[in-house]
mmCIF file as Biopython writes it, N, C-alpha, C and O atoms, coordinates in Angstrom:
data_model
#
loop_
_atom_site.group_PDB
_atom_site.id
_atom_site.type_symbol
_atom_site.label_atom_id
_atom_site.label_alt_id
_atom_site.label_comp_id
_atom_site.label_asym_id
_atom_site.label_entity_id
_atom_site.label_seq_id
_atom_site.pdbx_PDB_ins_code
_atom_site.Cartn_x
_atom_site.Cartn_y
_atom_site.Cartn_z
_atom_site.occupancy
_atom_site.B_iso_or_equiv
_atom_site.auth_seq_id
_atom_site.auth_asym_id
_atom_site.pdbx_PDB_model_num
ATOM 1   N N  . GLU A ? 1  ? 73.589 257.854 59.256 1.0 0.0 1  A 1 
ATOM 2   C CA . GLU A ? 1  ? 73.566 259.035 59.297 1.0 0.0 1  A 1 
ATOM 3   C C  . GLU A ? 1  ? 75.158 259.160 61.040 1.0 0.0 1  A 1 
ATOM 4   O O  . GLU A ? 1  ? 74.701 258.922 62.158 1.0 0.0 1  A 1 
ATOM 5   N N  . ALA A ? 2  ? 76.307 259.417 60.973 1.0 0.0 2  A 1 
ATOM 6   C CA . ALA A ? 2  ? 76.439 258.836 61.562 1.0 0.0 2  A 1 
ATOM 7   C C  . ALA A ? 2  ? 77.111 260.317 62.678 1.0 0.0 2  A 1 
ATOM 8   O O  . ALA A ? 2  ? 77.991 259.916 63.440 1.0 0.0 2  A 1 
ATOM 9   N N  . TYR A ? 3  ? 76.846 261.604 62.795 1.0 0.0 3  A 1 
ATOM 10  C CA . TYR A ? 3  ? 76.860 262.517 63.257 1.0 0.0 3  A 1 
ATOM 11  C C  . TYR A ? 3  ? 75.559 263.046 63.571 1.0 0.0 3  A 1 
ATOM 12  O O  . TYR A ? 3  ? 75.238 264.204 63.304 1.0 0.0 3  A 1 
ATOM 13  N N  . GLY A ? 4  ? 74.694 262.083 64.223 1.0 0.0 4  A 1 
ATOM 14  C CA . GLY A ? 4  ? 73.686 261.668 64.364 1.0 0.0 4  A 1 
ATOM 15  C C  . GLY A ? 4  ? 72.075 263.133 64.659 1.0 0.0 4  A 1 
ATOM 16  O O  . GLY A ? 4  ? 71.633 263.686 65.666 1.0 0.0 4  A 1 
ATOM 17  N N  . LEU A ? 5  ? 71.709 263.203 63.126 1.0 0.0 5  A 1 
ATOM 18  C CA . LEU A ? 5  ? 71.001 264.395 63.334 1.0 0.0 5  A 1 
ATOM 19  C C  . LEU A ? 5  ? 69.666 263.985 63.360 1.0 0.0 5  A 1 
ATOM 20  O O  . LEU A ? 5  ? 68.649 264.648 63.566 1.0 0.0 5  A 1 
ATOM 21  N N  . ALA A ? 6  ? 69.867 262.368 63.035 1.0 0.0 6  A 1 
ATOM 22  C CA . ALA A ? 6  ? 68.164 261.696 62.568 1.0 0.0 6  A 1 
ATOM 23  C C  . ALA A ? 6  ? 67.977 261.516 64.079 1.0 0.0 6  A 1 
ATOM 24  O O  . ALA A ? 6  ? 66.923 261.842 64.625 1.0 0.0 6  A 1 
ATOM 25  N N  . TYR A ? 7  ? 69.108 260.942 64.809 1.0 0.0 7  A 1 
ATOM 26  C CA . TYR A ? 7  ? 68.678 260.849 66.487 1.0 0.0 7  A 1 
ATOM 27  C C  . TYR A ? 7  ? 68.236 261.759 67.590 1.0 0.0 7  A 1 
ATOM 28  O O  . TYR A ? 7  ? 67.539 261.379 68.531 1.0 0.0 7  A 1 
ATOM 29  N N  . LEU A ? 8  ? 68.748 263.183 67.400 1.0 0.0 8  A 1 
ATOM 30  C CA . LEU A ? 8  ? 68.695 264.482 67.546 1.0 0.0 8  A 1 
ATOM 31  C C  . LEU A ? 8  ? 66.671 263.739 67.054 1.0 0.0 8  A 1 
ATOM 32  O O  . LEU A ? 8  ? 65.762 263.110 67.598 1.0 0.0 8  A 1 
ATOM 33  N N  . GLU A ? 9  ? 66.940 264.294 65.935 1.0 0.0 9  A 1 
ATOM 34  C CA . GLU A ? 9  ? 65.544 263.912 65.486 1.0 0.0 9  A 1 
ATOM 35  C C  . GLU A ? 9  ? 64.024 263.370 65.887 1.0 0.0 9  A 1 
ATOM 36  O O  . GLU A ? 9  ? 62.886 263.789 65.682 1.0 0.0 9  A 1 
ATOM 37  N N  . ALA A ? 10 ? 64.557 262.302 66.517 1.0 0.0 10 A 1 
ATOM 38  C CA . ALA A ? 10 ? 63.659 260.531 66.990 1.0 0.0 10 A 1 
ATOM 39  C C  . ALA A ? 10 ? 63.435 261.569 68.217 1.0 0.0 10 A 1 
ATOM 40  O O  . ALA A ? 10 ? 62.258 261.819 68.476 1.0 0.0 10 A 1 
ATOM 41  N N  . GLN A ? 11 ? 64.642 262.331 69.161 1.0 0.0 11 A 1 
ATOM 42  C CA . GLN A ? 11 ? 64.478 262.425 71.033 1.0 0.0 11 A 1 
ATOM 43  C C  . GLN A ? 11 ? 63.714 262.998 70.377 1.0 0.0 11 A 1 
ATOM 44  O O  . GLN A ? 11 ? 62.851 262.208 69.994 1.0 0.0 11 A 1 
ATOM 45  N N  . ALA A ? 12 ? 63.461 264.522 69.828 1.0 0.0 12 A 1 
ATOM 46  C CA . ALA A ? 12 ? 62.464 265.554 69.943 1.0 0.0 12 A 1 
ATOM 47  C C  . ALA A ? 12 ? 61.147 264.998 69.923 1.0 0.0 12 A 1 
ATOM 48  O O  . ALA A ? 12 ? 60.229 265.351 70.664 1.0 0.0 12 A 1 
ATOM 49  N N  . ALA A ? 13 ? 61.090 264.025 68.955 1.0 0.0 13 A 1 
ATOM 50  C CA . ALA A ? 13 ? 59.680 263.471 69.083 1.0 0.0 13 A 1 
ATOM 51  C C  . ALA A ? 13 ? 59.201 262.755 69.737 1.0 0.0 13 A 1 
ATOM 52  O O  . ALA A ? 13 ? 58.076 262.297 69.532 1.0 0.0 13 A 1 
ATOM 53  N N  . ALA A ? 14 ? 60.204 262.364 71.058 1.0 0.0 14 A 1 
ATOM 54  C CA . ALA A ? 14 ? 59.813 261.311 71.747 1.0 0.0 14 A 1 
ATOM 55  C C  . ALA A ? 14 ? 60.550 259.725 72.234 1.0 0.0 14 A 1 
ATOM 56  O O  . ALA A ? 14 ? 60.799 259.117 73.275 1.0 0.0 14 A 1 
ATOM 57  N N  . LEU A ? 15 ? 60.724 259.505 70.473 1.0 0.0 15 A 1 
ATOM 58  C CA . LEU A ? 15 ? 61.314 259.298 69.990 1.0 0.0 15 A 1 
ATOM 59  C C  . LEU A ? 15 ? 62.537 257.674 70.681 1.0 0.0 15 A 1 
ATOM 60  O O  . LEU A ? 15 ? 63.544 257.693 69.973 1.0 0.0 15 A 1 
ATOM 61  N N  . PRO A ? 16 ? 62.620 256.626 71.612 1.0 0.0 16 A 1 
ATOM 62  C CA . PRO A ? 16 ? 63.876 256.013 71.751 1.0 0.0 16 A 1 
ATOM 63  C C  . PRO A ? 16 ? 65.124 256.134 70.806 1.0 0.0 16 A 1 
ATOM 64  O O  . PRO A ? 16 ? 64.624 256.964 70.048 1.0 0.0 16 A 1 
ATOM 65  N N  . VAL A ? 17 ? 66.429 255.914 70.267 1.0 0.0 17 A 1 
ATOM 66  C CA . VAL A ? 17 ? 66.964 255.876 69.232 1.0 0.0 17 A 1 
ATOM 67  C C  . VAL A ? 17 ? 67.482 254.149 70.222 1.0 0.0 17 A 1 
ATOM 68  O O  . VAL A ? 17 ? 67.525 253.826 71.409 1.0 0.0 17 A 1 
ATOM 69  N N  . VAL A ? 18 ? 67.875 253.244 68.492 1.0 0.0 18 A 1 
ATOM 70  C CA . VAL A ? 18 ? 69.134 252.313 68.830 1.0 0.0 18 A 1 
ATOM 71  C C  . VAL A ? 18 ? 70.110 252.625 68.122 1.0 0.0 18 A 1 
ATOM 72  O O  . VAL A ? 18 ? 69.924 253.174 67.036 1.0 0.0 18 A 1 
ATOM 73  N N  . ALA A ? 19 ? 70.936 252.437 68.428 1.0 0.0 19 A 1 
ATOM 74  C CA . ALA A ? 19 ? 72.080 252.150 66.774 1.0 0.0 19 A 1 
ATOM 75  C C  . ALA A ? 19 ? 73.455 251.667 67.560 1.0 0.0 19 A 1 
ATOM 76  O O  . ALA A ? 19 ? 73.461 251.065 68.633 1.0 0.0 19 A 1 
ATOM 77  N N  . GLN A ? 20 ? 74.739 252.099 66.716 1.0 0.0 20 A 1 
ATOM 78  C CA . GLN A ? 20 ? 75.882 251.554 66.581 1.0 0.0 20 A 1 
ATOM 79  C C  . GLN A ? 20 ? 76.429 252.521 67.618 1.0 0.0 20 A 1 
ATOM 80  O O  . GLN A ? 20 ? 76.184 253.694 67.334 1.0 0.0 20 A 1 
ATOM 81  N N  . CYS A ? 21 ? 77.217 252.306 68.933 1.0 0.0 21 A 1 
ATOM 82  C CA . CYS A ? 21 ? 78.152 252.364 68.536 1.0 0.0 21 A 1 
ATOM 83  C C  . CYS A ? 21 ? 79.663 254.133 68.346 1.0 0.0 21 A 1 
ATOM 84  O O  . CYS A ? 21 ? 80.099 254.828 69.264 1.0 0.0 21 A 1 
ATOM 85  N N  . VAL A ? 22 ? 79.878 254.195 67.317 1.0 0.0 22 A 1 
ATOM 86  C CA . VAL A ? 22 ? 80.062 254.981 66.156 1.0 0.0 22 A 1 
ATOM 87  C C  . VAL A ? 22 ? 80.788 256.323 65.999 1.0 0.0 22 A 1 
ATOM 88  O O  . VAL A ? 22 ? 80.526 256.656 67.155 1.0 0.0 22 A 1 
ATOM 89  N N  . ALA A ? 23 ? 81.350 257.172 65.621 1.0 0.0 23 A 1 
ATOM 90  C CA . ALA A ? 23 ? 81.645 257.845 65.278 1.0 0.0 23 A 1 
ATOM 91  C C  . ALA A ? 23 ? 80.685 259.173 66.359 1.0 0.0 23 A 1 
ATOM 92  O O  . ALA A ? 23 ? 81.371 259.530 67.317 1.0 0.0 23 A 1 
ATOM 93  N N  . GLY A ? 24 ? 79.576 259.720 66.300 1.0 0.0 24 A 1 
ATOM 94  C CA . GLY A ? 24 ? 79.483 261.486 66.926 1.0 0.0 24 A 1 
ATOM 95  C C  . GLY A ? 24 ? 78.210 260.575 67.578 1.0 0.0 24 A 1 
ATOM 96  O O  . GLY A ? 24 ? 77.858 261.203 68.576 1.0 0.0 24 A 1 
ATOM 97  N N  . VAL A ? 25 ? 77.273 259.222 67.423 1.0 0.0 25 A 1 
ATOM 98  C CA . VAL A ? 25 ? 76.002 259.479 67.665 1.0 0.0 25 A 1 
ATOM 99  C C  . VAL A ? 25 ? 77.025 259.018 69.229 1.0 0.0 25 A 1 
ATOM 100 O O  . VAL A ? 25 ? 77.396 257.881 68.939 1.0 0.0 25 A 1 
ATOM 101 N N  . PRO A ? 26 ? 77.487 259.272 70.345 1.0 0.0 26 A 1 
ATOM 102 C CA . PRO A ? 26 ? 77.246 258.638 71.826 1.0 0.0 26 A 1 
ATOM 103 C C  . PRO A ? 26 ? 77.135 260.839 72.102 1.0 0.0 26 A 1 
ATOM 104 O O  . PRO A ? 26 ? 76.929 261.456 73.147 1.0 0.0 26 A 1 
ATOM 105 N N  . GLU A ? 27 ? 77.378 261.385 70.663 1.0 0.0 27 A 1 
ATOM 106 C CA . GLU A ? 27 ? 77.951 262.781 71.202 1.0 0.0 27 A 1 
ATOM 107 C C  . GLU A ? 27 ? 75.828 262.764 71.803 1.0 0.0 27 A 1 
ATOM 108 O O  . GLU A ? 27 ? 75.447 263.033 72.942 1.0 0.0 27 A 1 
ATOM 109 N N  . ALA A ? 28 ? 75.049 262.436 70.800 1.0 0.0 28 A 1 
ATOM 110 C CA . ALA A ? 28 ? 73.885 262.642 70.660 1.0 0.0 28 A 1 
ATOM 111 C C  . ALA A ? 28 ? 72.621 262.239 71.506 1.0 0.0 28 A 1 
ATOM 112 O O  . ALA A ? 28 ? 71.560 262.862 71.505 1.0 0.0 28 A 1 
ATOM 113 N N  . VAL A ? 29 ? 72.824 261.396 72.041 1.0 0.0 29 A 1 
ATOM 114 C CA . VAL A ? 29 ? 71.958 260.171 72.363 1.0 0.0 29 A 1 
ATOM 115 C C  . VAL A ? 29 ? 72.869 260.037 74.223 1.0 0.0 29 A 1 
ATOM 116 O O  . VAL A ? 29 ? 74.076 260.196 74.402 1.0 0.0 29 A 1 
ATOM 117 N N  . ARG A ? 30 ? 72.064 259.788 75.075 1.0 0.0 30 A 1 
ATOM 118 C CA . ARG A ? 30 ? 72.908 258.900 75.708 1.0 0.0 30 A 1 
ATOM 119 C C  . ARG A ? 30 ? 72.470 257.657 76.338 1.0 0.0 30 A 1 
ATOM 120 O O  . ARG A ? 30 ? 71.558 257.468 77.144 1.0 0.0 30 A 1 
ATOM 121 N N  . ASP A ? 31 ? 73.085 257.061 75.947 1.0 0.0 31 A 1 
ATOM 122 C CA . ASP A ? 31 ? 73.222 255.657 76.108 1.0 0.0 31 A 1 
ATOM 123 C C  . ASP A ? 31 ? 72.749 255.029 77.504 1.0 0.0 31 A 1 
ATOM 124 O O  . ASP A ? 31 ? 73.416 255.564 78.389 1.0 0.0 31 A 1 
ATOM 125 N N  . ASN A ? 32 ? 71.943 254.193 77.981 1.0 0.0 32 A 1 
ATOM 126 C CA . ASN A ? 32 ? 70.840 253.619 78.412 1.0 0.0 32 A 1 
ATOM 127 C C  . ASN A ? 32 ? 69.335 254.290 79.008 1.0 0.0 32 A 1 
ATOM 128 O O  . ASN A ? 32 ? 68.438 253.836 79.719 1.0 0.0 32 A 1 
ATOM 129 N N  . GLU A ? 33 ? 69.639 255.994 78.118 1.0 0.0 33 A 1 
ATOM 130 C CA . GLU A ? 33 ? 68.647 257.249 78.692 1.0 0.0 33 A 1 
ATOM 131 C C  . GLU A ? 33 ? 67.947 257.615 78.211 1.0 0.0 33 A 1 
ATOM 132 O O  . GLU A ? 33 ? 66.862 258.097 78.534 1.0 0.0 33 A 1 
ATOM 133 N N  . THR A ? 34 ? 68.688 257.376 76.858 1.0 0.0 34 A 1 
ATOM 134 C CA . THR A ? 34 ? 67.593 258.006 75.309 1.0 0.0 34 A 1 
ATOM 135 C C  . THR A ? 34 ? 67.862 257.058 74.859 1.0 0.0 34 A 1 
ATOM 136 O O  . THR A ? 34 ? 66.892 256.302 74.827 1.0 0.0 34 A 1 
ATOM 137 N N  . ALA A ? 35 ? 68.962 256.545 74.352 1.0 0.0 35 A 1 
ATOM 138 C CA . ALA A ? 35 ? 69.115 255.576 73.792 1.0 0.0 35 A 1 
ATOM 139 C C  . ALA A ? 35 ? 69.639 253.830 74.151 1.0 0.0 35 A 1 
ATOM 140 O O  . ALA A ? 35 ? 69.593 253.192 75.203 1.0 0.0 35 A 1 
ATOM 141 N N  . MET A ? 36 ? 70.130 253.452 72.759 1.0 0.0 36 A 1 
ATOM 142 C CA . MET A ? 36 ? 70.471 251.791 73.198 1.0 0.0 36 A 1 
ATOM 143 C C  . MET A ? 36 ? 71.710 251.435 72.073 1.0 0.0 36 A 1 
ATOM 144 O O  . MET A ? 36 ? 71.744 250.996 70.924 1.0 0.0 36 A 1 
ATOM 145 N N  . LEU A ? 37 ? 72.707 251.887 73.091 1.0 0.0 37 A 1 
ATOM 146 C CA . LEU A ? 37 ? 74.390 251.537 72.200 1.0 0.0 37 A 1 
ATOM 147 C C  . LEU A ? 37 ? 74.614 250.666 71.905 1.0 0.0 37 A 1 
ATOM 148 O O  . LEU A ? 37 ? 74.916 250.065 72.936 1.0 0.0 37 A 1 
ATOM 149 N N  . THR A ? 38 ? 74.765 249.639 70.612 1.0 0.0 38 A 1 
ATOM 150 C CA . THR A ? 38 ? 75.508 248.115 71.090 1.0 0.0 38 A 1 
ATOM 151 C C  . THR A ? 38 ? 76.821 248.542 69.202 1.0 0.0 38 A 1 
ATOM 152 O O  . THR A ? 38 ? 76.711 249.375 68.302 1.0 0.0 38 A 1 
ATOM 153 N N  . GLU A ? 39 ? 78.087 247.166 69.554 1.0 0.0 39 A 1 
ATOM 154 C CA . GLU A ? 39 ? 79.021 247.181 69.649 1.0 0.0 39 A 1 
ATOM 155 C C  . GLU A ? 39 ? 79.481 247.332 67.987 1.0 0.0 39 A 1 
ATOM 156 O O  . GLU A ? 39 ? 79.669 246.244 67.442 1.0 0.0 39 A 1 
ATOM 157 N N  . PRO A ? 40 ? 79.691 248.597 67.085 1.0 0.0 40 A 1 
ATOM 158 C CA . PRO A ? 40 ? 79.031 247.847 65.571 1.0 0.0 40 A 1 
ATOM 159 C C  . PRO A ? 40 ? 79.630 246.862 64.654 1.0 0.0 40 A 1 
ATOM 160 O O  . PRO A ? 40 ? 80.754 246.761 64.163 1.0 0.0 40 A 1 
ATOM 161 N N  . GLY A ? 41 ? 78.796 246.321 64.586 1.0 0.0 41 A 1 
ATOM 162 C CA . GLY A ? 41 ? 78.989 244.833 63.469 1.0 0.0 41 A 1 
ATOM 163 C C  . GLY A ? 41 ? 78.574 243.882 63.804 1.0 0.0 41 A 1 
ATOM 164 O O  . GLY A ? 41 ? 78.792 242.771 63.319 1.0 0.0 41 A 1 
ATOM 165 N N  . ASP A ? 42 ? 77.571 244.295 65.133 1.0 0.0 42 A 1 
ATOM 166 C CA . ASP A ? 42 ? 77.131 243.926 66.196 1.0 0.0 42 A 1 
ATOM 167 C C  . ASP A ? 42 ? 75.264 243.038 65.840 1.0 0.0 42 A 1 
ATOM 168 O O  . ASP A ? 42 ? 74.284 243.628 66.295 1.0 0.0 42 A 1 
ATOM 169 N N  . ALA A ? 43 ? 75.077 241.876 65.152 1.0 0.0 43 A 1 
ATOM 170 C CA . ALA A ? 43 ? 73.641 242.289 64.695 1.0 0.0 43 A 1 
ATOM 171 C C  . ALA A ? 43 ? 72.972 241.711 64.957 1.0 0.0 43 A 1 
ATOM 172 O O  . ALA A ? 43 ? 72.161 241.217 64.173 1.0 0.0 43 A 1 
ATOM 173 N N  . SER A ? 44 ? 73.005 241.495 66.254 1.0 0.0 44 A 1 
ATOM 174 C CA . SER A ? 44 ? 72.259 240.528 66.990 1.0 0.0 44 A 1 
ATOM 175 C C  . SER A ? 44 ? 72.012 241.678 68.662 1.0 0.0 44 A 1 
ATOM 176 O O  . SER A ? 44 ? 71.010 241.889 69.346 1.0 0.0 44 A 1 
ATOM 177 N N  . ALA A ? 45 ? 73.081 242.047 68.744 1.0 0.0 45 A 1 
ATOM 178 C CA . ALA A ? 45 ? 72.949 242.994 70.505 1.0 0.0 45 A 1 
ATOM 179 C C  . ALA A ? 45 ? 72.091 244.038 69.122 1.0 0.0 45 A 1 
ATOM 180 O O  . ALA A ? 45 ? 71.018 244.519 69.488 1.0 0.0 45 A 1 
ATOM 181 N N  . PHE A ? 46 ? 72.260 244.168 68.542 1.0 0.0 46 A 1 
ATOM 182 C CA . PHE A ? 46 ? 71.251 245.215 67.868 1.0 0.0 46 A 1 
ATOM 183 C C  . PHE A ? 46 ? 69.740 245.130 68.173 1.0 0.0 46 A 1 
ATOM 184 O O  . PHE A ? 46 ? 68.981 245.584 69.029 1.0 0.0 46 A 1 
ATOM 185 N N  . SER A ? 47 ? 69.635 244.216 66.907 1.0 0.0 47 A 1 
ATOM 186 C CA . SER A ? 47 ? 68.634 243.574 66.981 1.0 0.0 47 A 1 
ATOM 187 C C  . SER A ? 47 ? 67.402 242.832 68.392 1.0 0.0 47 A 1 
ATOM 188 O O  . SER A ? 47 ? 66.378 242.214 68.102 1.0 0.0 47 A 1 
ATOM 189 N N  . ASN A ? 48 ? 67.903 243.133 69.955 1.0 0.0 48 A 1 
ATOM 190 C CA . ASN A ? 48 ? 68.530 242.188 71.131 1.0 0.0 48 A 1 
ATOM 191 C C  . ASN A ? 48 ? 67.178 243.926 71.671 1.0 0.0 48 A 1 
ATOM 192 O O  . ASN A ? 48 ? 66.095 243.901 72.256 1.0 0.0 48 A 1 
ATOM 193 N N  . ALA A ? 49 ? 68.052 245.224 71.061 1.0 0.0 49 A 1 
ATOM 194 C CA . ALA A ? 49 ? 67.728 246.440 71.667 1.0 0.0 49 A 1 
ATOM 195 C C  . ALA A ? 49 ? 66.447 246.437 71.079 1.0 0.0 49 A 1 
ATOM 196 O O  . ALA A ? 49 ? 65.575 246.982 71.757 1.0 0.0 49 A 1 
ATOM 197 N N  . ILE A ? 50 ? 66.064 245.905 69.858 1.0 0.0 50 A 1 
ATOM 198 C CA . ILE A ? 50 ? 65.411 246.543 69.341 1.0 0.0 50 A 1 
ATOM 199 C C  . ILE A ? 50 ? 64.164 245.583 69.796 1.0 0.0 50 A 1 
ATOM 200 O O  . ILE A ? 50 ? 63.118 246.231 69.789 1.0 0.0 50 A 1 
ATOM 201 N N  . ALA A ? 51 ? 64.046 244.681 70.056 1.0 0.0 51 A 1 
ATOM 202 C CA . ALA A ? 51 ? 63.832 244.276 70.600 1.0 0.0 51 A 1 
ATOM 203 C C  . ALA A ? 51 ? 63.197 244.426 72.281 1.0 0.0 51 A 1 
ATOM 204 O O  . ALA A ? 51 ? 62.077 243.997 72.559 1.0 0.0 51 A 1 
ATOM 205 N N  . LYS A ? 52 ? 63.908 244.953 73.096 1.0 0.0 52 A 1 
ATOM 206 C CA . LYS A ? 52 ? 63.814 244.661 74.546 1.0 0.0 52 A 1 
ATOM 207 C C  . LYS A ? 52 ? 62.564 245.884 74.336 1.0 0.0 52 A 1 
ATOM 208 O O  . LYS A ? 52 ? 61.552 245.987 75.029 1.0 0.0 52 A 1 
ATOM 209 N N  . LEU A ? 53 ? 63.119 247.099 72.722 1.0 0.0 53 A 1 
ATOM 210 C CA . LEU A ? 53 ? 62.287 248.695 73.611 1.0 0.0 53 A 1 
ATOM 211 C C  . LEU A ? 53 ? 60.681 247.995 73.408 1.0 0.0 53 A 1 
ATOM 212 O O  . LEU A ? 53 ? 59.825 248.227 74.262 1.0 0.0 53 A 1 
ATOM 213 N N  . LEU A ? 54 ? 60.441 247.322 72.471 1.0 0.0 54 A 1 
ATOM 214 C CA . LEU A ? 54 ? 59.240 246.504 71.791 1.0 0.0 54 A 1 
ATOM 215 C C  . LEU A ? 54 ? 58.697 245.819 72.767 1.0 0.0 54 A 1 
ATOM 216 O O  . LEU A ? 54 ? 57.534 245.425 72.680 1.0 0.0 54 A 1 
ATOM 217 N N  . THR A ? 55 ? 59.336 245.619 73.659 1.0 0.0 55 A 1 
ATOM 218 C CA . THR A ? 55 ? 58.468 244.712 75.154 1.0 0.0 55 A 1 
ATOM 219 C C  . THR A ? 55 ? 58.169 245.781 76.211 1.0 0.0 55 A 1 
ATOM 220 O O  . THR A ? 55 ? 57.077 245.973 76.746 1.0 0.0 55 A 1 
ATOM 221 N N  . ASP A ? 56 ? 59.173 246.366 76.401 1.0 0.0 56 A 1 
ATOM 222 C CA . ASP A ? 56 ? 60.042 246.861 77.386 1.0 0.0 56 A 1 
ATOM 223 C C  . ASP A ? 56 ? 59.173 248.113 77.480 1.0 0.0 56 A 1 
ATOM 224 O O  . ASP A ? 56 ? 59.858 248.992 76.958 1.0 0.0 56 A 1 
ATOM 225 N N  . ALA A ? 57 ? 57.664 248.807 77.998 1.0 0.0 57 A 1 
ATOM 226 C CA . ALA A ? 57 ? 56.814 249.874 77.891 1.0 0.0 57 A 1 
ATOM 227 C C  . ALA A ? 57 ? 57.268 250.227 78.948 1.0 0.0 57 A 1 
ATOM 228 O O  . ALA A ? 57 ? 56.212 250.655 79.414 1.0 0.0 57 A 1 
ATOM 229 N N  . ASN A ? 58 ? 57.939 250.389 79.669 1.0 0.0 58 A 1 
ATOM 230 C CA . ASN A ? 58 ? 58.076 251.268 80.574 1.0 0.0 58 A 1 
ATOM 231 C C  . ASN A ? 58 ? 59.622 251.668 80.159 1.0 0.0 58 A 1 
ATOM 232 O O  . ASN A ? 58 ? 60.210 252.677 80.547 1.0 0.0 58 A 1 
ATOM 233 N N  . LEU A ? 59 ? 60.065 250.810 79.421 1.0 0.0 59 A 1 
ATOM 234 C CA . LEU A ? 59 ? 61.504 250.861 79.409 1.0 0.0 59 A 1 
ATOM 235 C C  . LEU A ? 59 ? 61.669 251.909 78.270 1.0 0.0 59 A 1 
ATOM 236 O O  . LEU A ? 59 ? 62.721 252.537 78.151 1.0 0.0 59 A 1 
ATOM 237 N N  . ARG A ? 60 ? 60.244 252.147 77.146 1.0 0.0 60 A 1 
ATOM 238 C CA . ARG A ? 60 ? 60.417 252.716 76.079 1.0 0.0 60 A 1 
ATOM 239 C C  . ARG A ? 60 ? 59.588 253.750 76.101 1.0 0.0 60 A 1 
ATOM 240 O O  . ARG A ? 60 ? 59.513 254.361 75.035 1.0 0.0 60 A 1 
ATOM 241 N N  . GLN A ? 61 ? 58.617 254.333 77.425 1.0 0.0 61 A 1 
ATOM 242 C CA . GLN A ? 61 ? 58.205 255.353 78.022 1.0 0.0 61 A 1 
ATOM 243 C C  . GLN A ? 61 ? 59.191 256.283 79.146 1.0 0.0 61 A 1 
ATOM 244 O O  . GLN A ? 61 ? 58.805 257.369 79.579 1.0 0.0 61 A 1 
ATOM 245 N N  . SER A ? 62 ? 60.143 255.835 79.422 1.0 0.0 62 A 1 
ATOM 246 C CA . SER A ? 62 ? 61.296 256.271 79.880 1.0 0.0 62 A 1 
ATOM 247 C C  . SER A ? 62 ? 61.780 257.356 79.571 1.0 0.0 62 A 1 
ATOM 248 O O  . SER A ? 62 ? 61.808 258.512 79.993 1.0 0.0 62 A 1 
ATOM 249 N N  . MET A ? 63 ? 62.611 256.053 77.767 1.0 0.0 63 A 1 
ATOM 250 C CA . MET A ? 63 ? 63.837 256.787 76.392 1.0 0.0 63 A 1 
ATOM 251 C C  . MET A ? 63 ? 63.099 257.669 76.182 1.0 0.0 63 A 1 
ATOM 252 O O  . MET A ? 63 ? 63.666 258.680 75.767 1.0 0.0 63 A 1 
ATOM 253 N N  . ASP A ? 64 ? 61.433 257.775 76.350 1.0 0.0 64 A 1 
ATOM 254 C CA . ASP A ? 64 ? 60.780 258.070 75.177 1.0 0.0 64 A 1 
ATOM 255 C C  . ASP A ? 64 ? 61.003 259.825 76.112 1.0 0.0 64 A 1 
ATOM 256 O O  . ASP A ? 64 ? 61.538 260.762 75.520 1.0 0.0 64 A 1 
ATOM 257 N N  . GLU A ? 65 ? 60.462 259.972 77.657 1.0 0.0 65 A 1 
ATOM 258 C CA . GLU A ? 65 ? 60.564 261.277 78.763 1.0 0.0 65 A 1 
ATOM 259 C C  . GLU A ? 65 ? 61.822 262.441 78.404 1.0 0.0 65 A 1 
ATOM 260 O O  . GLU A ? 65 ? 62.002 263.423 77.684 1.0 0.0 65 A 1 
ATOM 261 N N  . GLN A ? 66 ? 62.716 261.409 79.675 1.0 0.0 66 A 1 
ATOM 262 C CA . GLN A ? 66 ? 64.464 261.294 78.195 1.0 0.0 66 A 1 
ATOM 263 C C  . GLN A ? 66 ? 64.803 262.102 77.205 1.0 0.0 66 A 1 
ATOM 264 O O  . GLN A ? 66 ? 65.606 263.017 77.023 1.0 0.0 66 A 1 
ATOM 265 N N  . GLY A ? 67 ? 63.881 261.460 76.532 1.0 0.0 67 A 1 
ATOM 266 C CA . GLY A ? 67 ? 64.212 262.264 75.104 1.0 0.0 67 A 1 
ATOM 267 C C  . GLY A ? 67 ? 64.029 263.112 74.533 1.0 0.0 67 A 1 
ATOM 268 O O  . GLY A ? 67 ? 64.712 263.176 73.511 1.0 0.0 67 A 1 
ATOM 269 N N  . ARG A ? 68 ? 63.031 264.287 74.785 1.0 0.0 68 A 1 
ATOM 270 C CA . ARG A ? 68 ? 62.235 264.929 74.876 1.0 0.0 68 A 1 
ATOM 271 C C  . ARG A ? 68 ? 62.662 265.689 75.226 1.0 0.0 68 A 1 
ATOM 272 O O  . ARG A ? 68 ? 62.733 266.779 74.658 1.0 0.0 68 A 1 
ATOM 273 N N  . SER A ? 69 ? 63.398 265.233 76.976 1.0 0.0 69 A 1 
ATOM 274 C CA . SER A ? 69 ? 63.429 266.991 77.594 1.0 0.0 69 A 1 
ATOM 275 C C  . SER A ? 69 ? 65.435 267.375 76.850 1.0 0.0 69 A 1 
ATOM 276 O O  . SER A ? 69 ? 65.955 268.478 77.018 1.0 0.0 69 A 1 
#
């Protein structure tokens, strides 16, 4: 979804977002605060962002809190 409803819902549920930096996504999230945005079509960067969130509990918690607020 390019216009951010799913991203807003994730943040409201205190979940960090991993998404591509396209269309309206950057207006719905804050890169490196509530989300990790990757370049469109870069599957490696996308999977690395997911892996980072899965393995870094402090980053995940920080994004969770900022997303909810």
